[in-house]
C-alpha positions in Angstrom: 180.0 38.0 109.0 183.7 37.3 108.2 185.0 36.5 104.8 186.0 33.0 105.9 182.4 32.4 107.2 181.0 33.5 103.8 183.5 31.3 101.9 182.7 28.3 104.1 179.0 28.8 103.7 179.3 29.0 99.9 181.6 25.9 99.9 178.9 24.1 101.8 175.7 25.3 100.1 176.9 25.0 96.5 177.8 21.3 96.6 174.7 20.5 98.6 172.5 22.1 96.0 174.4 20.4 93.1 174.4 16.9 94.8 170.9 17.2 96.3 169.3 18.6 93.2 170.9 16.0 91.0 169.7 13.2 93.3 166.1 14.5 93.1 166.5 14.9 89.3 167.8 11.4 88.9 165.0 9.9 91.0 162.2 11.8 89.3 163.3 12.2 85.7 166.5 10.3 84.7 165.8 6.9 86.1 162.3 6.6 84.7 163.6 7.8 81.3 166.4 5.2 81.4 164.0 2.5 82.3 162.2 3.1 79.0 165.4 2.3 77.0 166.4 -1.1 75.7 168.8 -2.9 78.2 172.0 -2.5 76.1 171.4 1.2 75.5 170.4 1.8 79.1 173.7 0.3 80.4 175.7 2.3 77.9 174.1 5.6 78.8 174.2 4.9 82.6 177.9 4.0 82.3 178.6 7.2 80.5 176.8 9.3 83.1 178.4 7.5 86.0 181.9 8.0 84.6 181.3 11.8 84.6 179.1 11.9 87.7 181.4 10.0 90.1 184.0 12.9 89.9 181.3 15.4 90.8 180.1 13.2 93.7 183.6 13.0 95.2 184.2 16.7 94.8 180.8 17.5 96.4 181.5 15.1 99.3 184.9 16.5 99.9 183.7 20.1 99.9 180.8 19.3 102.2 183.0 17.5 104.7 185.8 20.1 104.7 183.5 23.1 104.9 181.0 21.5 107.3 183.7 20.4 109.8 185.6 23.7 109.5 182.3 25.6 110.1 181.5 23.4 113.1 184.9 23.6 114.7 185.5 27.4 114.1 182.0 28.8 114.5 179.4 26.4 115.9 181.1 24.4 118.6 182.3 27.4 120.6 178.9 29.1 120.4 177.1 25.9 121.5 179.6 24.7 124.2 177.8 23.1 127.0 174.6 22.4 124.9 174.4 18.7 124.6 171.1 18.8 122.6 172.8 20.8 119.9 175.7 18.4 119.7 173.4 15.4 119.7 171.3 16.9 116.8 174.5 17.7 114.9 175.6 14.1 115.4 172.4 12.8 113.9 172.7 15.2 111.0 176.3 14.2 110.4 175.4 10.5 110.5 172.6 11.0 108.0 175.0 12.9 105.8 177.5 9.9 106.0 174.7 7.6 104.9 173.9 9.8 101.9 177.6 10.1 101.0 177.8 6.3 101.1 174.8 5.9 98.9 176.0 8.5 96.4 179.4 6.8 96.2 177.8 3.4 95.9 175.4 4.5 93.2 178.0 6.1 91.0 180.9 3.8 91.8 182.3 0.7 90.2 182.8 -1.7 93.2 181.3 -5.1 92.5 180.6 -5.4 96.3 178.0 -2.7 95.9 176.3 -4.1 92.8 173.2 -4.9 94.9 172.8 -1.2 95.7 173.1 -0.2 92.1 170.6 -3.0 91.1 168.1 -1.0 93.3 169.1 2.5 92.1 165.5 3.9 92.2 165.0 2.8 95.8 168.4 4.1 97.1 168.3 7.3 95.0 164.8 7.9 96.6 166.2 7.4 100.1 169.0 9.9 99.4 166.6 12.4 97.8 164.2 12.1 100.7 167.0 12.8 103.2 168.0 15.9 101.2 164.4 17.2 101.1 163.8 16.5 104.8 167.1 18.1 106.1 167.2 21.0 103.6 170.6 20.0 102.2 
């Protein structure tokens, strides 16, 4: 395996573990713990977490996209040329990843247009966590 392949693999797996693990942690442990706090304290703690976490989310999404697309173009597409099933499955996985990236951005973001998603954080964090568990990243 080439050095570039190893670097791309690391740059893909590490942010998947960080983001996926954090999503599962948030759904199972953090959100229920926050729910037990008084409203004012819950909002203060969640805002403090989101300020720090949104940077991590954007770095993870960037690394996943860059490494994933590079790996696909350099290594996978040539090997699977002429295999429409592989490309269809890759397309489904890529679309699922885009949905999770959107949810992660919406949950940690500040846009007022996405307040309805943040109002249902437990549901949407559960959806994102389930996708991570099902696909393995």
